[in-house]
C-alpha positions as CSV (number, residue, x, y, z in Angstrom):
1,M,20.0,-71.7,-15.1
2,P,17.2,-72.7,-13.0
3,A,18.2,-72.3,-8.9
4,R,18.3,-76.3,-8.4
5,R,20.8,-76.9,-11.2
6,F,22.7,-73.9,-10.1
7,L,23.1,-74.8,-6.6
8,P,25.4,-78.0,-7.2
9,W,27.7,-75.3,-8.8
10,L,27.8,-73.0,-6.3
11,L,28.4,-75.8,-3.6
12,L,31.2,-76.8,-5.8
13,F,33.3,-73.9,-5.8
14,L,32.5,-72.7,-2.6
15,P,35.0,-74.9,-0.6
16,L,37.9,-73.1,-2.7
17,T,36.8,-69.4,-1.1
18,G,39.2,-70.3,2.1
19,L,42.1,-71.5,-0.1
20,T,43.9,-68.3,-0.2
21,G,44.7,-68.1,3.7
22,E,44.8,-71.6,4.3
23,H,48.1,-71.5,1.6
24,A,49.6,-68.4,2.6
25,D,53.1,-68.4,3.5
26,R,53.3,-68.0,7.4
27,G,55.6,-67.6,10.1
28,D,55.5,-67.2,13.9
29,T,54.3,-63.7,15.6
30,L,56.8,-61.8,17.7
31,A,53.5,-62.5,20.2
32,E,54.2,-65.9,19.8
33,A,57.8,-65.6,20.0
34,R,57.9,-64.1,23.4
35,E,55.6,-66.5,24.8
36,A,57.4,-69.4,23.9
37,G,61.4,-68.0,23.9
38,E,61.6,-69.4,20.3
39,A,60.1,-68.8,16.8
40,T,61.0,-69.8,13.3
41,V,60.1,-67.1,10.7
42,T,59.9,-67.6,7.0
43,V,62.2,-65.6,4.4
44,L,61.3,-65.6,1.0
45,Y,64.3,-64.9,-1.3
46,V,64.8,-64.5,-4.7
47,P,68.1,-65.9,-6.2
48,A,70.9,-63.2,-7.1
49,G,74.6,-63.4,-7.5
50,G,75.9,-61.6,-4.6
51,W,72.7,-61.3,-2.5
52,A,71.0,-64.5,-2.0
53,Y,73.1,-67.4,-3.7
54,R,74.4,-70.9,-2.7
55,E,78.2,-71.6,-2.4
56,G,79.8,-74.5,-4.1
57,D,78.9,-76.5,-1.1
58,G,75.1,-75.6,-1.2
59,E,75.2,-73.2,1.4
60,L,73.2,-70.4,1.2
61,T,74.8,-67.0,1.4
62,G,74.8,-63.5,0.1
63,V,74.5,-59.9,1.5
64,T,70.7,-59.9,2.3
65,V,70.9,-63.4,3.4
66,E,73.6,-62.6,6.1
67,I,71.9,-59.3,7.1
68,M,68.7,-61.7,7.8
69,R,71.3,-64.2,10.0
70,R,72.2,-61.2,11.9
71,F,69.0,-60.1,12.7
72,A,68.1,-63.6,14.1
73,D,71.6,-63.0,16.3
74,Y,70.3,-59.9,18.0
75,V,66.7,-61.0,18.6
76,A,68.9,-63.8,20.4
77,E,71.2,-61.3,22.2
78,A,68.1,-58.4,23.1
79,R,65.4,-60.6,23.6
80,G,66.1,-63.6,24.5
81,I,64.6,-65.3,21.9
82,E,65.9,-68.1,19.9
83,L,64.9,-67.3,15.9
84,E,64.9,-70.1,13.5
85,L,65.0,-68.7,9.5
86,D,63.4,-71.1,7.2
87,F,64.8,-69.9,3.7
88,V,62.4,-70.5,0.9
89,E,63.4,-69.8,-2.8
90,E,61.2,-68.3,-5.0
91,T,62.7,-67.7,-8.4
92,D,60.1,-65.1,-10.1
93,W,59.9,-61.6,-8.9
94,T,56.8,-60.9,-9.4
95,V,55.0,-63.9,-7.6
96,F,57.8,-63.3,-4.7
97,Y,56.5,-59.9,-4.2
98,G,53.0,-61.2,-3.9
99,R,53.6,-63.9,-1.6
100,V,55.2,-61.7,1.0
101,R,52.3,-59.1,0.4
102,D,49.5,-61.9,1.0
103,A,51.2,-63.5,4.1
104,E,50.7,-64.0,7.4
105,G,53.0,-63.4,10.7
106,G,56.6,-63.7,10.5
107,V,57.3,-63.8,6.9
108,F,60.2,-61.5,5.4
109,G,61.1,-60.6,2.0
110,I,64.6,-60.5,0.7
111,G,64.3,-59.5,-3.3
112,N,66.3,-56.2,-3.7
113,V,62.4,-54.3,-3.5
114,T,62.7,-50.7,-4.0
115,I,61.1,-48.7,-0.9
116,T,58.0,-46.7,-2.4
117,E,55.1,-44.7,-1.5
118,P,52.8,-46.7,-3.5
119,R,54.2,-50.2,-1.9
120,R,53.8,-49.2,1.5
121,E,50.5,-49.3,1.3
122,E,50.7,-53.1,0.7
123,L,54.0,-54.3,2.4
124,A,55.5,-53.1,5.5
125,F,59.5,-52.0,5.0
126,S,62.3,-52.1,6.8
127,P,65.0,-49.4,7.0
128,P,66.7,-49.2,3.8
129,Y,70.0,-51.6,3.5
130,L,70.9,-50.2,0.1
131,E,71.1,-46.9,-1.6
132,N,71.0,-48.0,-5.2
133,I,72.0,-46.5,-8.6
134,A,70.1,-47.6,-11.7
135,V,72.1,-47.7,-14.8
136,L,71.1,-48.3,-18.4
137,I,73.3,-50.7,-20.4
138,T,73.3,-51.8,-24.0
139,H,76.1,-54.4,-25.9
140,E,79.4,-53.1,-25.4
141,D,79.9,-52.3,-29.4
142,R,76.8,-49.8,-29.2
143,G,77.9,-45.9,-29.2
144,K,77.5,-43.9,-26.1
145,V,73.9,-42.4,-25.6
146,D,73.7,-39.3,-24.4
147,G,69.8,-38.7,-23.6
148,P,66.1,-39.8,-24.6
149,E,66.2,-38.9,-28.2
150,Q,69.7,-39.8,-29.2
151,A,68.3,-43.5,-27.6
152,A,65.4,-43.4,-29.8
153,R,67.8,-43.2,-33.0
154,Q,70.7,-45.3,-31.7
155,L,68.9,-48.0,-30.3
156,A,65.7,-47.9,-32.7
157,D,66.4,-51.8,-33.9
158,L,66.4,-53.0,-30.1
159,R,63.8,-53.7,-27.7
160,A,63.5,-52.9,-24.0
161,L,63.5,-55.7,-21.5
162,A,62.4,-55.5,-18.0
163,F,61.1,-57.1,-14.7
164,E,57.3,-56.8,-14.8
165,G,56.1,-54.1,-11.8
166,T,59.6,-53.0,-11.0
167,L,60.8,-49.5,-11.2
168,H,63.2,-50.2,-14.2
169,E,60.0,-51.2,-16.0
170,T,58.3,-47.9,-14.9
171,R,61.5,-46.0,-16.4
172,L,61.5,-47.9,-19.8
173,K,57.8,-46.9,-19.8
174,A,58.4,-43.5,-19.2
175,L,61.2,-43.2,-22.0
176,R,58.6,-44.5,-24.4
177,D,55.7,-42.5,-23.7
178,E,58.0,-39.5,-23.6
179,H,60.1,-39.7,-26.2
180,W,59.9,-43.1,-27.8
181,P,56.3,-44.6,-28.8
182,E,57.4,-47.5,-30.9
183,L,59.8,-48.9,-28.3
184,G,58.8,-52.6,-27.3
185,I,59.1,-53.4,-23.9
186,D,59.4,-57.2,-22.6
187,C,59.1,-58.8,-19.0
188,A,62.1,-60.8,-18.2
189,G,62.0,-63.4,-15.5
190,S,65.7,-63.3,-14.0
191,N,68.8,-60.9,-14.2
192,D,70.6,-63.4,-15.9
193,E,68.0,-63.3,-18.9
194,I,68.2,-59.6,-18.9
195,I,72.3,-59.5,-19.0
196,T,72.0,-62.3,-22.0
197,A,69.7,-60.6,-23.9
198,V,71.5,-57.4,-23.7
199,A,74.7,-59.2,-24.3
200,D,73.4,-61.0,-27.4
201,D,72.6,-57.3,-28.7
202,T,68.6,-57.8,-29.0
203,H,67.7,-55.7,-25.9
204,F,68.7,-52.7,-24.2
205,A,68.0,-52.6,-19.8
206,Y,67.5,-50.9,-16.7
207,I,69.8,-52.4,-14.3
208,D,71.1,-51.9,-11.0
209,A,74.6,-50.9,-10.7
210,Y,75.6,-53.9,-9.1
211,N,74.6,-56.4,-11.5
212,Y,76.3,-54.2,-14.1
213,Y,79.3,-54.4,-12.4
214,G,79.3,-58.2,-11.7
215,A,78.2,-59.2,-15.1
216,R,81.0,-57.0,-16.6
217,D,83.4,-58.8,-14.4
218,R,82.0,-62.0,-15.6
219,G,83.2,-61.1,-18.7
220,A,79.8,-60.1,-20.5
221,P,80.1,-57.3,-23.2
222,L,78.1,-54.6,-21.8
223,R,78.3,-50.8,-21.9
224,H,76.8,-48.4,-19.6
225,H,75.3,-44.7,-20.5
226,P,75.9,-42.5,-17.5
227,A,73.1,-40.1,-18.8
228,F,71.0,-42.4,-18.0
229,D,71.5,-43.1,-14.3
230,D,68.9,-43.0,-11.6
231,T,70.2,-42.4,-7.8
232,G,68.3,-42.0,-4.7
233,E,66.4,-45.4,-4.8
234,Q,66.6,-47.4,-1.3
235,F,66.4,-51.3,-1.2
236,G,64.7,-52.9,2.1
237,V,63.5,-56.1,3.6
238,I,59.8,-56.7,3.0
239,M,57.2,-57.8,5.6
240,P,53.3,-58.3,5.2
241,L,51.6,-55.3,6.9
242,N,50.1,-57.4,9.3
243,N,53.2,-58.7,10.8
244,D,54.3,-57.5,14.4
245,W,58.0,-57.8,14.1
246,Q,58.6,-54.0,12.4
247,Q,60.0,-52.4,15.6
248,L,62.3,-54.9,16.2
249,V,63.6,-55.3,13.2
250,D,63.7,-51.5,12.8
251,E,65.6,-51.2,16.5
252,F,67.8,-53.8,14.8
253,F,68.8,-51.7,11.8
254,A,69.1,-48.5,14.2
255,H,71.6,-50.1,17.0
256,D,75.2,-49.4,16.9
257,G,75.2,-46.2,14.7
258,G,72.8,-48.0,11.6
259,L,73.1,-50.9,9.6
260,M,75.0,-48.9,6.5
261,Q,77.3,-47.5,9.0
262,R,79.1,-50.7,10.7
263,D,82.0,-52.4,9.4
264,F,80.3,-55.8,9.1
265,Y,78.1,-54.1,6.5
266,R,80.6,-52.8,4.3
267,E,82.7,-56.5,4.7
268,L,79.7,-58.2,3.8
269,L,79.4,-56.2,0.3
270,A,82.9,-56.6,-0.3
271,E,82.8,-60.4,0.4
272,H,80.3,-60.9,-2.0
273,L,79.7,-58.2,-4.5
274,G,83.7,-57.1,-4.6
275,E,85.7,-54.1,-3.2
276,A,84.9,-52.1,-6.6
277,V,81.1,-52.1,-5.7
278,A,81.3,-52.0,-2.3
279,D,83.4,-48.6,-2.7
280,L,80.0,-47.7,-5.5
281,L,77.3,-48.4,-3.2
282,T,79.1,-47.5,0.0
283,G,80.5,-43.7,-1.8
284,Q,84.3,-44.6,-1.1
């Protein structure tokens, strides 16, 4: 294409190069908060029963929501900074993750994100607020599955389902690559979609233990296969790498013996997830 014909097209696209930064989520930095004595930070959340959900009156609550509110209280008490939390819903977990990663300043994400070393290269994490257990589930009418080889035989008519980019998807891919080459893996957009598909006996899945017990309590016909239990995951609040709130977040999590050792933490789990799940997640 001649240069004079190419130039108008180039000029057309040049303004787009700056849009990413202009449209990135942003919150006040800690430096700005110290100077002003107040700040507004953005808290992106993925709706999830028990963790970040709206009650009948429309009030947003849940374990992670209330932890962030406790953090705001701590900032006011320890630093004299009035911290306003602007909660922003994002229903797509993958989009949520990317929005926090690409954000600027005081932006936090509560979406039960597993802390991993590869993710630390693109996100900052709080200390853990949960020790998670991942469980493999099927419809309750399926027989007990004792291992990967049995799964390939007993669940041969099913497909797997997971959120894209999660450790649950990684687990299913490992099952496929090591034991079950024919396994088809589909991507889900929500926990409810996963629960519905498994309850319809079209798929099996890995989910977090608290989601399994919550779904069972609501009457979903699910079966848990303990041979596939995977422990050791930790969930953290996520922040963009360029944030300057990290030290204060770490301080909040550590004070008074540590977040997961405080009475209010177990009370939150029991209130929003139920006593049985609270016992499971706190090792009682």
